[in-house]
DRENLO-481015 format. One record per residue (C-alpha): x, y, z; chain. Coordinates in steps of 0.001 Angstrom, whole numbers, always signed. Layout:
% DRENLO-481015
(rec (X, Y, Z), 'A')
...
//
This chain:
% DRENLO-481015
(rec (+169100, +77258, +84844), 'A')
(rec (+172569, +75150, +85437), 'A')
(rec (+172654, +73846, +88972), 'A')
(rec (+175879, +72566, +90380), 'A')
(rec (+175643, +70480, +93606), 'A')
(rec (+178432, +68925, +95552), 'A')
(rec (+176870, +65575, +97606), 'A')
(rec (+174226, +65276, +94219), 'A')
(rec (+174596, +61060, +94883), 'A')
(rec (+173994, +61241, +98613), 'A')
(rec (+170222, +61023, +100532), 'A')
(rec (+169353, +64619, +100060), 'A')
(rec (+171344, +65324, +96937), 'A')
(rec (+169468, +62699, +95065), 'A')
(rec (+166313, +63876, +95779), 'A')
(rec (+167252, +67336, +95114), 'A')
(rec (+168608, +66312, +91574), 'A')
(rec (+165063, +65144, +91083), 'A')
(rec (+163493, +68148, +91854), 'A')
(rec (+165523, +70188, +90004), 'A')
(rec (+165003, +68224, +87044), 'A')
(rec (+161423, +67729, +87490), 'A')
(rec (+161481, +71405, +87777), 'A')
(rec (+163418, +71839, +84430), 'A')
(rec (+166530, +73055, +85522), 'A')
(rec (+169826, +71177, +84385), 'A')
(rec (+171808, +69610, +87030), 'A')
(rec (+176123, +69153, +87373), 'A')
(rec (+176294, +66246, +89872), 'A')
(rec (+179915, +66393, +91175), 'A')
(rec (+181066, +62722, +91736), 'A')
(rec (+183540, +61072, +93756), 'A')
(rec (+183524, +57696, +92083), 'A')
(rec (+182210, +55731, +89345), 'A')
(rec (+179394, +54650, +91464), 'A')
(rec (+178264, +58218, +92308), 'A')
(rec (+178533, +59040, +88450), 'A')
(rec (+176718, +56515, +87407), 'A')
(rec (+173892, +57294, +89960), 'A')
(rec (+173319, +60974, +88698), 'A')
(rec (+173748, +60342, +85112), 'A')
(rec (+171106, +57623, +85601), 'A')
(rec (+168600, +60575, +86572), 'A')
(rec (+169595, +62324, +83326), 'A')
(rec (+172143, +65206, +84912), 'A')
(rec (+175964, +65374, +84176), 'A')
(rec (+178348, +64474, +86872), 'A')
(rec (+181800, +65336, +86494), 'A')
(rec (+184476, +63690, +88882), 'A')
(rec (+186138, +65512, +91977), 'A')
(rec (+185678, +65713, +95802), 'A')
(rec (+186061, +68478, +98228), 'A')
(rec (+189655, +68503, +98256), 'A')
(rec (+189630, +68776, +94201), 'A')
(rec (+189341, +72566, +94442), 'A')
(rec (+189738, +73127, +90911), 'A')
(rec (+186687, +70598, +90201), 'A')
(rec (+185000, +73139, +92993), 'A')
(rec (+186024, +76056, +90961), 'A')
(rec (+185200, +74933, +87543), 'A')
(rec (+181946, +73680, +88665), 'A')
(rec (+180918, +77027, +90498), 'A')
(rec (+182122, +79042, +87486), 'A')
(rec (+180216, +77681, +85115), 'A')
(rec (+176854, +77020, +86033), 'A')
(rec (+173861, +79633, +87385), 'A')
(rec (+173984, +78339, +90958), 'A')
(rec (+175367, +76427, +93798), 'A')
(rec (+174154, +73674, +95981), 'A')
(rec (+176747, +72464, +98832), 'A')
(rec (+175282, +69456, +100331), 'A')
(rec (+178471, +67641, +100820), 'A')
(rec (+180504, +67243, +103807), 'A')
(rec (+183517, +64766, +104949), 'A')
(rec (+181824, +63913, +108160), 'A')
(rec (+185045, +62536, +109662), 'A')
(rec (+184002, +61773, +113022), 'A')
(rec (+187514, +60952, +113956), 'A')
(rec (+188829, +63831, +112494), 'A')
(rec (+186900, +66994, +112698), 'A')
(rec (+189125, +69313, +112106), 'A')
(rec (+190064, +67881, +108706), 'A')
(rec (+186339, +67850, +107846), 'A')
(rec (+185918, +71844, +109338), 'A')
(rec (+189454, +72771, +107135), 'A')
(rec (+188018, +70780, +104024), 'A')
(rec (+184633, +72692, +104113), 'A')
(rec (+185840, +75766, +104755), 'A')
(rec (+188488, +75761, +101529), 'A')
(rec (+185381, +74096, +99709), 'A')
(rec (+183192, +77172, +100564), 'A')
(rec (+185935, +79530, +99895), 'A')
(rec (+186652, +78229, +96551), 'A')
(rec (+183122, +78538, +95172), 'A')
(rec (+182072, +81692, +96803), 'A')
(rec (+185326, +82833, +94991), 'A')
(rec (+184133, +81481, +91608), 'A')
(rec (+180559, +83509, +92115), 'A')
(rec (+181705, +86588, +93188), 'A')
(rec (+180151, +89842, +91586), 'A')
(rec (+177793, +87604, +89565), 'A')
(rec (+174692, +88093, +91837), 'A')
(rec (+174162, +84036, +91041), 'A')
(rec (+172680, +81970, +94441), 'A')
(rec (+174431, +79879, +96474), 'A')
(rec (+172835, +77451, +99164), 'A')
(rec (+174651, +75955, +101651), 'A')
(rec (+173911, +73078, +103848), 'A')
(rec (+173624, +73296, +107629), 'A')
(rec (+172378, +71482, +110662), 'A')
(rec (+170948, +72844, +114161), 'A')
(rec (+172465, +71409, +116363), 'A')
(rec (+174444, +74241, +118916), 'A')
(rec (+173008, +77199, +117474), 'A')
(rec (+170818, +77985, +120596), 'A')
(rec (+170625, +76325, +124100), 'A')
(rec (+167212, +75673, +125900), 'A')
(rec (+164370, +76936, +122931), 'A')
(rec (+163858, +76192, +119803), 'A')
(rec (+166131, +77725, +116954), 'A')
(rec (+164838, +80363, +114655), 'A')
(rec (+165568, +81661, +111703), 'A')
(rec (+166956, +84907, +113126), 'A')
(rec (+169630, +83025, +115010), 'A')
(rec (+173133, +83405, +113771), 'A')
(rec (+175043, +80728, +113615), 'A')
(rec (+178079, +81049, +116253), 'A')
(rec (+180711, +78827, +114724), 'A')
(rec (+182930, +82114, +112723), 'A')
(rec (+186183, +81556, +111753), 'A')
(rec (+188542, +78836, +110153), 'A')
(rec (+188734, +77003, +113627), 'A')
(rec (+185096, +76709, +114290), 'A')
(rec (+182661, +73882, +113540), 'A')
(rec (+181947, +73258, +109825), 'A')
(rec (+184677, +76058, +109483), 'A')
(rec (+182431, +78718, +109769), 'A')
(rec (+180942, +78061, +106404), 'A')
(rec (+177616, +79342, +107029), 'A')
(rec (+178495, +82919, +107890), 'A')
(rec (+180893, +82679, +105446), 'A')
(rec (+178611, +82049, +102770), 'A')
(rec (+176078, +84761, +104240), 'A')
(rec (+178340, +87400, +104812), 'A')
(rec (+178995, +86967, +100687), 'A')
(rec (+176298, +89562, +99909), 'A')
(rec (+178481, +92241, +100063), 'A')
(rec (+180211, +90681, +97095), 'A')
(rec (+177181, +90070, +95266), 'A')
(rec (+176623, +86242, +96003), 'A')
(rec (+172924, +85526, +97027), 'A')
(rec (+173751, +83114, +99432), 'A')
(rec (+170736, +81154, +101534), 'A')
(rec (+171413, +78723, +104180), 'A')
(rec (+169278, +75527, +104774), 'A')
(rec (+169379, +74094, +108462), 'A')
(rec (+168199, +70713, +108308), 'A')
(rec (+166401, +68914, +110978), 'A')
(rec (+168160, +66223, +112574), 'A')
(rec (+166008, +63613, +110784), 'A')
(rec (+165542, +64383, +107121), 'A')
(rec (+163793, +61082, +106814), 'A')
(rec (+162125, +58672, +104384), 'A')
(rec (+162384, +55035, +102787), 'A')
(rec (+166339, +54343, +102008), 'A')
(rec (+167192, +56988, +104562), 'A')
(rec (+170597, +56382, +105732), 'A')
(rec (+170653, +58797, +108347), 'A')
(rec (+169972, +59298, +112439), 'A')
(rec (+166790, +57119, +112454), 'A')
(rec (+168848, +54026, +110306), 'A')
(rec (+171372, +54077, +113004), 'A')
(rec (+168728, +54116, +115915), 'A')
(rec (+166880, +51060, +114133), 'A')
(rec (+170632, +49036, +113875), 'A')
(rec (+170887, +49661, +117624), 'A')
(rec (+167754, +48116, +118220), 'A')
(rec (+168243, +44991, +115722), 'A')
(rec (+171328, +44648, +117740), 'A')
(rec (+170061, +44832, +121120), 'A')
(rec (+166595, +43568, +120551), 'A')
(rec (+165382, +46298, +122303), 'A')
(rec (+164679, +50052, +120886), 'A')
(rec (+165852, +52334, +123260), 'A')
(rec (+165316, +56111, +124633), 'A')
(rec (+167643, +58134, +126624), 'A')
(rec (+166673, +58891, +130450), 'A')
(rec (+163094, +59588, +130428), 'A')
(rec (+162867, +60156, +126739), 'A')
(rec (+161499, +63543, +126928), 'A')
(rec (+164391, +64969, +124635), 'A')
(rec (+162953, +66086, +121646), 'A')
(rec (+163949, +66660, +117822), 'A')
(rec (+162369, +67817, +114927), 'A')
(rec (+161852, +66470, +111530), 'A')
(rec (+161136, +66879, +107935), 'A')
(rec (+160650, +64495, +105128), 'A')
(rec (+163440, +64124, +102137), 'A')
(rec (+161409, +65556, +99207), 'A')
(rec (+160181, +68127, +101026), 'A')
(rec (+163868, +69282, +102007), 'A')
(rec (+164581, +68763, +98217), 'A')
(rec (+161715, +71339, +97601), 'A')
(rec (+163082, +73760, +99829), 'A')
(rec (+166266, +74032, +98504), 'A')
(rec (+164783, +74467, +94844), 'A')
(rec (+162789, +77500, +96201), 'A')
(rec (+165942, +78859, +97698), 'A')
(rec (+167563, +79042, +94693), 'A')
(rec (+165106, +80308, +92770), 'A')
(rec (+163740, +83020, +95432), 'A')
(rec (+165906, +83328, +98958), 'A')
(rec (+167194, +86757, +99047), 'A')
(rec (+170882, +87246, +100042), 'A')
(rec (+171623, +86088, +103775), 'A')
(rec (+168758, +84226, +104630), 'A')
(rec (+168688, +81629, +107098), 'A')
(rec (+165830, +78573, +106158), 'A')
(rec (+164864, +75804, +107888), 'A')
(rec (+164252, +72648, +106289), 'A')
(rec (+161585, +71572, +109226), 'A')
(rec (+158196, +70078, +109347), 'A')
(rec (+157545, +69001, +112564), 'A')
(rec (+159139, +71037, +114913), 'A')
(rec (+158887, +68767, +118346), 'A')
(rec (+158756, +65060, +118475), 'A')
(rec (+160404, +63049, +121484), 'A')
(rec (+162739, +60380, +121358), 'A')
(rec (+160904, +58205, +123579), 'A')
(rec (+157991, +58374, +120839), 'A')
(rec (+160481, +57879, +118073), 'A')
(rec (+162300, +54755, +120132), 'A')
(rec (+157963, +53295, +120305), 'A')
(rec (+157362, +53568, +117114), 'A')
(rec (+160714, +51897, +116160), 'A')
(rec (+159775, +49276, +118362), 'A')
(rec (+156801, +48620, +116796), 'A')
(rec (+157952, +48557, +113679), 'A')
(rec (+161088, +46155, +114175), 'A')
(rec (+158588, +43892, +116909), 'A')
(rec (+160972, +44422, +119914), 'A')
(rec (+160198, +46205, +123306), 'A')
(rec (+161122, +49382, +124101), 'A')
(rec (+163468, +50176, +127105), 'A')
(rec (+164879, +53226, +128858), 'A')
(rec (+168844, +53693, +128556), 'A')
(rec (+170989, +54994, +131103), 'A')
(rec (+172484, +58146, +129692), 'A')
(rec (+175682, +56948, +131155), 'A')
(rec (+175405, +53785, +128753), 'A')
(rec (+173632, +55857, +125762), 'A')
(rec (+177392, +55916, +124047), 'A')
(rec (+177806, +51743, +124504), 'A')
(rec (+174213, +51007, +123156), 'A')
(rec (+173728, +53526, +120069), 'A')
(rec (+177451, +54175, +119105), 'A')
(rec (+177876, +57928, +117296), 'A')
(rec (+174507, +58534, +117377), 'A')
(rec (+173860, +58245, +121252), 'A')
(rec (+175035, +61915, +121588), 'A')
(rec (+172930, +63569, +119309), 'A')
(rec (+169879, +61122, +120833), 'A')
(rec (+170232, +62799, +124164), 'A')
(rec (+170435, +65926, +122838), 'A')
(rec (+167492, +68329, +122386), 'A')
(rec (+167525, +69592, +118341), 'A')
(rec (+164417, +71561, +117058), 'A')
(rec (+163598, +74385, +115393), 'A')
(rec (+160636, +76804, +114122), 'A')
(rec (+159892, +77254, +109970), 'A')
(rec (+157422, +80261, +110292), 'A')
(rec (+159856, +82649, +108764), 'A')
(rec (+160993, +80068, +105932), 'A')
(rec (+157267, +79313, +105390), 'A')
(rec (+156256, +82719, +104748), 'A')
(rec (+159405, +84111, +102835), 'A')
(rec (+159016, +81638, +99969), 'A')
(rec (+155557, +80084, +100436), 'A')
(rec (+156946, +76466, +101539), 'A')
(rec (+154559, +73969, +102394), 'A')
(rec (+155313, +70778, +103422), 'A')
(rec (+153400, +67842, +102118), 'A')
(rec (+155343, +64372, +102591), 'A')
(rec (+154574, +62058, +105860), 'A')
(rec (+155472, +62727, +109206), 'A')
(rec (+158641, +61048, +110792), 'A')
(rec (+156267, +58677, +113105), 'A')
(rec (+154034, +57878, +109961), 'A')
(rec (+157032, +57144, +107934), 'A')
(rec (+158383, +54520, +110991), 'A')
(rec (+155345, +53094, +111400), 'A')
(rec (+154893, +52200, +107698), 'A')
(rec (+157949, +50241, +107610), 'A')
(rec (+160634, +52815, +105934), 'A')
(rec (+163225, +51666, +108439), 'A')
(rec (+162392, +47957, +108356), 'A')
//
């Protein structure tokens, strides 16, 4: 298949490009800059220029491809409303280009805010509905496109998609440990996260393109429950700094933006995903990755 990918030069996107090319697919990765384009073309993929605000590039990329993977997001923490607006417009544009074709559309989402007090299940719908909601309600918008003959599925990623070269949440935690000379966890450290290795996440995306039925919610979760204290302890050992509890009132100052997420339990099950697609994660676990030096 010819697969169009937004966010193709990103952390998950670059691994997805590798996965798809290895499987024999042709990849077209949207590139915002010359640097991004160089990374994509070096892998053997095409790299037309464009971004989430360039709706013509999205329309052309989706319309001329056999499948679409949407991984890009502005992630503008200072102006979330703008990120949500851009996400909604981008998804609407690509779905319009795919309507009536039965072609696959895979959209990325996270696990936070879906349910409270338990692990998220694939059967749990996202509460974000409509343009004014988180990410512009793009997950529901995509899944509802089944009635328009788009084979859309949503891949919800664990809060830690880890591996050597990661620039996500665990990298920020490691940076805070270096800055303060201690590896911190919040309160009693019993808050928990799920995790998945980057290569396993990319493999799931490929399976979603190839096999997922329309309307599927899929969970890129290899490890369901890891305590934040265990994460801090692994980082402390890897960086050779003490491990300490951080008062919840001081978490924002100590950790920065990631403090909010580190204080939030974000876990999910992936039993349905595994059974539906035959997905079997094989990458190292998060603590194993940290211990092996992925964040040092």
